[in-house]
C-alpha positions, 0 to 999 in steps of 0.5 A, a space after each residue: 073594619 066597621 067605622 064608628 060614625 060621628 057628626 064631627 071628629 076633632 083631632 087634637 085636644 090642646 087649647 084650640 081643639 078642646 075649646 072648639 069641642 066645648 064650644 060646640 057641645 051644647 048645640 050638638 046636645 040640643 041637635 042630638 049630634 055626636 063628636 069624637 075628640 082624638 088626642 095623642 097623649 094620655 099624660 095628665 097635665 102638671 099642676 103648678 103651685 105657689 112659686 112654680 109656673 108652667 114655662 108655656 104661657 099664653 097672652 089672652 086678649 079680651 076677646 079670647 077671655 070673653 070666649 071663656 066667659 061664655 063657656 063658663 070657665 073664666 071664673 075658675 081659670 082666673 081664680 086658680 091663676 091668671 095675671 092681668 096686665 093693665 099696661 104694656 111698654 115696648 122699646 127699641 133696645 138699639 135707640 130711644 124709641 118707645 111706645 106705651 099702652 094703658 088700659 085707662 086710655 082704652 076705657 077697659 079694665 085690662 089689656 089682657 091676661 097671661 095664663 099658663 097653658 096647663 091651667 087653660 087646657 086642664 079646665 077645658 078637658 075637665 069641662 069636656 068630661 061632663 059632655 055626654 056628646 063627646 067620645 074621647 080617644 086617647 092616646 090615639 094618633 091618626 095614621 090614615 085618612 080616606 076622603 069622602 066617598 059615596 056616603 059623604 063621610 071622611 074616615 080616619 084610621 087610628 094607630 090601633 086600627 080603629 076607624 072613625 068616620 064623620 061629616 066633618 074632620 078638624 085638624 087641631 093637632 098643632 104646628 106639626 099636624 100629622 093629620 094635615 100632612 097625611 091629608 096632603 095639605 100644602 104648607 109654606 114654611 121657612 125658618 126664622 133662624 132664631 130660637 125662643 128661650 122660655 122660662 120663668 124668672 123672679 125679679 127684684 121689683 114687682 112687675 106692676 101688671 105691666 107686659 114689657 118687651 125690648 126689641 134688639 137686632 138679635 130678636 125681641 125679649 119679652 117679660 110677661 107678668 105672672 103672679 102666685 098666691 102666697 097666703 092671702 096676697 098675690 106675689 107679683 115678682 114673677 115673669 115668664 120670659 120669651 127671648 127670641 134670639 138668633 140661633 147662634 146667640 140662643 145656643 150661647 145663652 143656653 150654655 151659660 150657667 144659671 148665675 151667668 144667665 141671670 146676669 146677662 138677662 138682667 143686663 139685656 133687659 136694661 134692669 127694667 125690673 131690677 136684678 133677675 134673682 131667680 131663673 127656672 129651667 130654660 127651654 129653647 124652641 126653634 122658630 118657624 113660620 108656617 102657613 097652609 095654602 088652603 085651610 079646607 078640603 072636602 070633609 076636613 078643616 085646619 084650625 090653629 097652629 095646624 093652619 098657621 104659626 107665627 113669630 111669638 113677638 106679639 103673642 098673637 098665635 093662640 088668639 088667632 087660633 081661637 078666632 078660627 074656633 069662633 068662625 068655624 063653630 059659627 058656621 057649624 051652628 048656622 048649618 045645623 040651624 038651616 038643616 044643612 049636612 055638615 059635609 056641605 062644602 060651602 060651610 068650610 069655604 065660608 070659614 076659610 074666607 073669614 080666616 085666611 085673609 085675617 091670618 095672612 095679614 097678621 103674619 105679614 105684620 109680624 114678619 114686617 116687625 121682625 125685619 124692621 127691628 132686626 135691621 142694622 141699617 142706620 136709616 131704618 133705625 132712625 125711621 123705626 124710632 121716629 115711627 114709635 115716637 110719633 105713634 105714641 104721641 097720637 093717642 087716636 092712632 095708637 088706641 085704634 091699633 091696640 083695640 084691633 089687636 085686643 079684639 075690642 
């Protein structure tokens, strides 16, 4: 069967893959290049209105927001539904340690935004429909890959038998990436023995545009602020919760009826927002840490969760993926400007050098936090509470850490 040739093929049209495609579309149009976007699902994304929310949300840093501003999407995303948070409160549920971050102290308008995944992906895909340089293949899955041959092109075979070839193929198909596995990338993976319970709740008191997280031995519990427009005003009594709990506890919590779960949730969160008055359908997701030993091979690169997935306790997963997008897109632009072919392996090596160390550093930090706050040792409890209080009392240190996490 004859291959359909492209300059770039991106497998996966979720947030990371679609962002990469939209980021590169203008330069591809200018250079007369073409790309293909392969997506396994052809289902339309749900539209949530008023008091209904997508249970999957992302916490976008200011750096990630700027990317969507540059792509011309942020105004529409924010107008539909994005909740800014100006403050963050984190405390040790086993003792008295606490730390707070405030936008005013960092001389910025917000610390970040909580946005529903479906809102982001829908706007990205709509924008891509206007890009003539992008060909869609959906629903379609990759079932085979042929490394670069004499032509220098990598070929992939789709489940309907069609073959696409390109100078560069990018796997952006998530933590369970089929393309990564078919291509033979080695992955280090281990379970956290925890499940993340995610849902949307309504609370007695408004969240005041504050993200809150309580650390417990059994895992962290986060209340991330949401808002919906009721008439001409924003209702700020809604939060997305991510309760990362040891697997046995998570199973116990999932088995509770709605009333019992609301009461347990409010109590475990120390009624920081009063009683939990409503709770939507709950979802439990087993948590793993995964990291590819390498992000690139000749003709192929991994981005986002296909390359790395981490514990959700700091909400940094998608922001790391968007940093991957920026780094790879910059290298592609640089190569095109210099007249280099996109199958030049130095392009991918530079991308890997930029992102591998940064991602490993964040993964190690998150692993350290999980172990520190999961410890039952009295000595560790004293140390972590002393550490929280000391850092909170040192604005220069605290704000430096915050700016690094925010990408500002």
